[in-house]
C-alpha positions as CSV (number, residue, x, y, z in Angstrom):
1,M,251.3,151.0,-59.5
2,D,254.8,152.9,-59.4
3,K,257.1,151.3,-61.1
4,K,259.9,152.1,-58.6
5,I,257.3,150.2,-55.9
6,E,257.0,147.1,-58.2
7,N,260.7,146.8,-58.6
8,T,261.4,147.1,-54.9
9,A,258.8,144.7,-54.2
10,R,260.3,142.4,-56.7
11,I,263.8,142.7,-55.3
12,F,262.4,142.1,-51.6
13,R,260.3,138.9,-52.5
14,A,263.7,137.6,-54.3
15,L,265.7,138.1,-51.2
16,S,263.1,136.9,-49.2
17,V,264.7,133.3,-49.4
18,E,267.5,132.5,-47.5
19,K,269.1,130.4,-50.2
20,R,268.9,133.3,-52.6
21,V,270.8,135.5,-49.7
22,E,273.5,133.1,-49.7
23,I,273.7,132.8,-53.3
24,V,274.0,137.1,-53.6
25,K,276.7,137.0,-50.8
26,I,278.7,134.2,-52.7
27,L,278.3,135.8,-56.1
28,A,279.6,139.3,-54.3
29,K,282.9,137.8,-54.4
30,R,283.1,135.9,-57.5
31,S,281.3,134.6,-60.7
32,L,280.2,130.9,-60.9
33,C,278.0,128.1,-62.4
34,V,275.1,126.3,-61.2
35,G,277.4,123.1,-60.7
36,A,279.8,125.5,-58.1
37,L,277.0,127.2,-56.3
38,S,275.1,123.9,-56.0
39,N,278.3,122.4,-54.2
40,L,279.1,125.6,-52.5
41,I,275.5,125.6,-50.9
42,G,274.3,122.1,-50.6
43,I,271.3,122.0,-52.9
44,S,270.8,120.2,-56.3
45,P,271.8,122.1,-59.4
46,G,268.0,122.1,-60.5
47,A,267.2,124.0,-57.1
48,V,269.9,126.5,-57.9
49,S,268.7,126.8,-61.3
50,Q,265.5,127.7,-60.0
51,H,266.7,130.3,-57.5
52,M,268.8,132.0,-60.1
53,R,266.2,132.7,-62.6
54,V,264.1,134.4,-59.8
55,L,267.2,136.4,-58.9
56,R,267.7,137.3,-62.7
57,D,264.2,138.0,-63.2
58,A,264.9,140.8,-60.3
59,G,267.6,142.2,-61.9
60,I,269.9,140.9,-59.3
61,V,272.0,138.8,-61.1
62,E,273.1,138.4,-64.9
63,S,274.3,135.2,-66.8
64,D,277.2,134.5,-69.2
65,R,277.7,131.6,-71.2
66,R,281.3,130.3,-71.4
67,G,281.0,127.1,-73.7
68,Y,278.8,124.5,-71.9
69,F,278.3,126.6,-68.9
70,V,276.5,129.6,-67.9
71,H,278.5,131.4,-65.0
72,Y,276.5,134.0,-63.0
73,N,277.6,137.4,-61.3
74,L,275.9,140.1,-59.6
75,T,274.5,142.8,-62.1
76,P,276.8,145.9,-62.3
77,G,275.8,148.7,-59.4
78,I,273.4,146.4,-57.8
79,E,275.1,147.1,-54.3
80,K,274.3,150.4,-54.8
81,Q,270.9,150.0,-56.2
82,L,269.9,147.5,-53.1
83,T,271.7,150.2,-50.5
84,S,269.6,153.0,-52.4
85,I,266.4,151.0,-51.9
86,V,266.7,150.1,-48.7
87,K,267.2,153.7,-47.5
88,T,264.4,155.4,-49.8
89,V,261.8,152.5,-48.1
90,F,262.9,153.8,-44.5
91,Q,263.5,157.4,-45.3
92,Q,260.6,159.9,-44.0
93,R,259.7,162.2,-46.9
94,E,260.2,165.9,-46.3
95,G,257.6,167.9,-44.8
96,E,255.8,164.4,-43.4
97,K,254.7,164.8,-39.9
98,P,256.2,161.7,-37.5
99,C,253.5,159.3,-36.5
100,A,251.6,160.0,-33.4
101,A,252.8,156.8,-31.7
102,R,256.2,158.0,-31.7
103,R,255.7,161.3,-30.1
104,T,256.3,161.3,-26.4
105,N,254.7,163.2,-23.7
106,A,256.7,165.5,-21.3
107,K,257.5,162.3,-19.0
108,G,259.5,160.6,-22.2
109,R,257.0,158.3,-22.7
110,R,254.8,157.5,-25.8
111,S,251.5,158.8,-26.0
C-alpha cells in the first residue's frame, strides 16, 4: 500500500473520535499536560493519555517532558499537512474523466 495513503488513513482514524478533535482544537491554542486537558474536556487523565497516544502515533501531536509533567502540543506544520491531505483526497486527478453519475443531460438532470 502507498505510504501516503497509509499515513492519510492513520490521520483520519485518529481524528474520527470527537474527543480527539476537541483535544486538537485546544492544543492549537496552547501546550497543555494531561491533567489540564482532562479538566478541560471532562474525561479521566487515563482516557486523555490513551487519546494522546493515538494522536502522537499519527504524528498530530508531540510531547515535551517538563519536570514531572509531559506537555503536549501540535506537531509543527501539522495544520498545513492536514489541509493538504484533505485537499488531495478530494482533488480530481488531471486527465481523469468525471464520474458518469455526475454528468447532466440537456435538461440539467443527472443521467
